[in-house]
N, C-alpha and C positions, 0 to 999 in steps of 0.2 A: 382490517383483516376480513377475509371471506368466511363464509359459514363452514368451510372445510377445515378451518384452522390455519390455512396458508395465507400469506400476505399477497395482495394483488400487486402486480408489477406497476400499475398506475400510481400506487401509493408508496412505492419502494424508493427510499432515499438513494440506495446504490444504483438503481436503474436511472434515477434522475441525473446521475453524474454523466450520462451520455450527452447531456447538454452543457457539460463543463466547458469553459473557455479553453482554447488551445494552449493558452499560457499556463494553465494548471496541469497539462497532460505531459507525462514523461514519455509514454508510448501508448499506442493502440494497435492491436492486430485484430484479425477477425474474431478471436475468442476472448482476449484479455485486454485490460487497460490498467495502466499505472498512473495514478492521479494524486495531486495535492488536493485535499478535500476541505472546503470551507467548513469551519466549525471544528476542525481537527488540525488547525494550522499552527502547529508547533514546528519550528524549523527542523527538518530531517524526518518528518512523519509523512508517509505516503500510504495509499491504499492500492493494493493489487486486487482487482475484482474481475469476475467473469462478466462478460458484456451482456449476455442474455440473463433473464431472471431465472436463477437456479437457487433453490433454498438449500443451504448447508452443503457440506462436501458430498453428502449422499445424493444430492441433486445434479451433480456434474455428469455430463455424458462422457463417452470414451475419449473423444478428441480433447475435451477440456482436462480430463484426468491425465492424459498422455503429455500435455504441455504445461501443466501447472508447476511442476518442480523446476523446470528450466526458467520459466518466467519469474518465479519466486527467487531462484538463485541469482538471476541477472539483475533484478531490481534491488535485492539486498546488497549485492556487490557494488552496484552503481551508487546507492545511497552511502555505503561505507566509504567508497573512494571519494565521493564529492564532499562528504562531511569530515572525513578523517576520524570518524568515531571508532573507539576501541571495541565497541560492541554494537551490533545492529540486530534487533529482535524482529522475529516474524511471528505474529500472534493471530490466532483464529479463535473467535468466540461465537459469533452468529446469534447471540441472544437478543440484542437490541435491534439488529438489522440482519434478519435471517438470510438475506441474499448472500451467496458465498463470496467472501472477501477476506483478505488478510491485511492486517495493519503492520506496516514496516516502520519501525521506530529506531532512529539512530540514538545511541546513548553516549553522550560525551563524557570526557574525564571530569567535567565540572558537576555532573549529576551525583548528588550525595548517595551514600549507601542505602539510605531508607527510601530512595526513589528508583532503585534499580530492580531488575527482574519485573515481575508483574506490577510492582508499585510504580513503574514508570508512567502508568496511565494517570497518576495524580498530577503529572506535569501539564496535562491539558489545561487545568485551571490556573496553573502557576506560570506557564511559559508560552502561552499562545501569543503569536506575533505574526499576523497575516502578511505584513510587508516582508519580513525576514524570510518567512516560509516561501513566499512567491519568488524572492530573489534567488533561492536555491534551486528552483525547478530547472533552469537552463543547464546548470552544471550537472545535475543528475541525469538530465536527458542526454547530454553529450557522453557522459560515462556509460549510460545504458546502451546507447547506439554503438559505441565502440566495443564494449564487453560482449553484448549479445551478438554482434556481427563477427567478432573474432572467435568467440567461444573458447578462449584460452583460460583454463583453470588448472589448478587452484591459483588464487591471487597470491602474490608474494606476501609474506608475513611482515 
C-alpha cells in the first residue's frame, strides 16, 4: 500500500489478472474483463473487473460507469445460462482487493440454505475445483458472446 492509503497497481491482484491465460477469460473489452480467477475457482464463480486500476466504485470514470451495468447483466446472464443455476449473485465488497470488481457466483440447487446469500462465500473453502471451474469457461464464453451480441432481454424464466 502506498503512503496515500491507496494500493499500488503493481501490487494489485486484480490488475495482475491482465496476465490471465486466455483459457480463463470469458471476455475482454477496452474497459472490462470477465475472468475465472485462480484461488476463487469454484465452478460458476467469475470476476467482472475494470481493466485499469480504479479503487472502489467511486474510482470509476464516466465510460466505466456507463458500461458497468450492461457488462454485469451480460456476465450474470451467461453464467446463469451455462450453469443452469436458479440464482446467480453479483457481489461487490472491495475490502480485500480495493480494485473495483464484482464477484459473480452461480448458486446451484445443491447449495444448502446455510450457504446461500452472503454465506455462499463459505463455498470457496468447501468447493474449490480448479479443473471443473476451467471446464466451464468455454460455455460461459459462448453464452456471453451470444447474449451480449444479441442484447435480447429479459431472459426467459
